[in-house]
C-alpha positions, 0 to 999 in steps of 0.5 A: 630346428635343423634339417640339413640333408648328408644327401650329396644330391642337394639343389638348394640350401638355407642356412642359418636363414632369418627374416624379421621386416620390424628388426625385432620379431623373426618371422623365421627364425633360423632355417637350416633346410636342404632341398632334394634334387628332384623332390616334391617339398611342401612347406605347410602351415597356418597363416604367420607360420613363416611358409609363405616368407621361406618361399618369397626370399627363395623366389626373391622377392624377400630378402634374408636378415640373415643366412644364406639361401644357394641354388645348385651350389649358388648364393642367391642372396642379391641375384635378383628374381629374373636372373634365379631361372625359378618358374612360379605359379600363384594363386592368381594365376598371374597372367597377361589378359592382353595375351593369348595362351600361346603368347602367354607362354611364349613370353619366358622363352622370348626375353631368353631371345631363344629361336622362333620355332624353339619358342613353338615347339616349347609352348607346343609340348608346354600346351600338350603337357597340361591337356589345352593343346587346342587353347593356343588362340584363347585369351585368358579371360575365355578359360575356367579357373581350372584352364587359367591354372594350367596355363599358368602351371606350363607357363613356369614349366615352359622354360625348363627351370630347375625349380618350381615354387607354387604359393597356395597355386589351387586355392581359388578352385573348387573342392572337386576340380582342386583335387583333381588338379592336385594328381595332375600336378602330382603326375607331371612333376613324376613325369618331369622330374623337377623339384618343386617347393609348395607352399599350402596351408591344406594339410590333406592337399600336403599328404596326397602331393608330396615327397617330404612335408615341412611344417611350420609353426612360429616360423620354425620347421617342426617337422620334415618327413614323408606324409605317412612318417608325419600322420603316423608319428608326430614329433609334437602335440602341434604336429599332430594337431594340425596333420590329420585328426586327433584326439588330445587327452590331458595327464601325467606321467606316472613312469618311463621305461624304455620307448613306453611310459604309463601316465595318470589321465586327468579325468581319471584312469591310467594308460599305457603310451608311447613316450615321444615327448617326455622322459620322468615322472610327474611331467604333464602331457598331451595323449595323442591317438587318432581316431580310426585307432580306437577300438569299439565293444568287442574288439576293444577286449585285449587291448592294453588300454580300456575304458568305458564311454557313454555315446554322446552324438553321431556324426554321418559322412558316407562312407564312415560314420563319426562318434562322439564319444565321453569317457574320463572327463573327455566330451569330445573324443571322436571315433571314426567307424567305417559304415559296414561296422557300425552297430544298428543298435548303438543309440545316444546315451549308450555305454560302449567298451572303447580301446587302444593299443599302447603304441598307438597312443603317443604321449606329446608335449602338453598342449597350451592352456 
């Protein structure tokens, strides 16, 4: 997929980039991608989708099999990693255990032969940025995982690189600390304006932090957009299923009229939907609807698509309830209901009206069996 930008303010460009390790199978198939100066771009996808390989090629730890990678117009293909002036943050921190925090941060500055006074000033500023001002004389082994990750982040930023690459940097942290660090990294990025390329397989992390997200699958970018667009307007079944939660219903297109279509459900009944990946009658389709877009009971009256469903299960999640419903041959249909809107009379086995707007249902490519 080509994702080249007409924007002249491009910092990184991939052109026709491919990567194979065995000469036969392409891990990255044909990548054209522009990364804008100052943006936070996340490469998101399942294991083996090609996202980390792209990051490693940009860092210089892997060489493209074909194509070109440029940083600020300069061809990078044969530039060794230590000469690219790129900051890196890894999941395992990669700190020197025999050096203090201050020495770890000073190291990239000293190899660039900066004067001692400038090294001290930059180290102090970087420690302040990650709220570790009083930890300069500690050793990494004397710090928590979250503190070590802050040191790794400060070390990647201390020499003021144009570009910082982050490979699953929060994967080793517990959920609460990970969510806190997501916001910290986002705020540091906003304050510094540095360009960040971030790799994760955690879609909520990608949605929280990014200006744009590139969703990878099988060595190709399936869609690249701001988080809200990815969630509200996925371009295919893979993106709809990978970003957030989605109900997938099988059907066949009956007719297409402009931006909308009519589809016959495999389990019976007909629906109106937004035509995304369908062009003509007879095409198989997977219809996608987000759980929070489904109306229940009286709210379903007047919806373009309306069915009777049976309550199969209640799943309590604190601020909301998930209802698993059976309708038209679909036994795993999920609906999210805020707790204040839950009817205390609902019980497993009850019949319930459900409905949704045609514009909230997307007719996409059929999911592989």
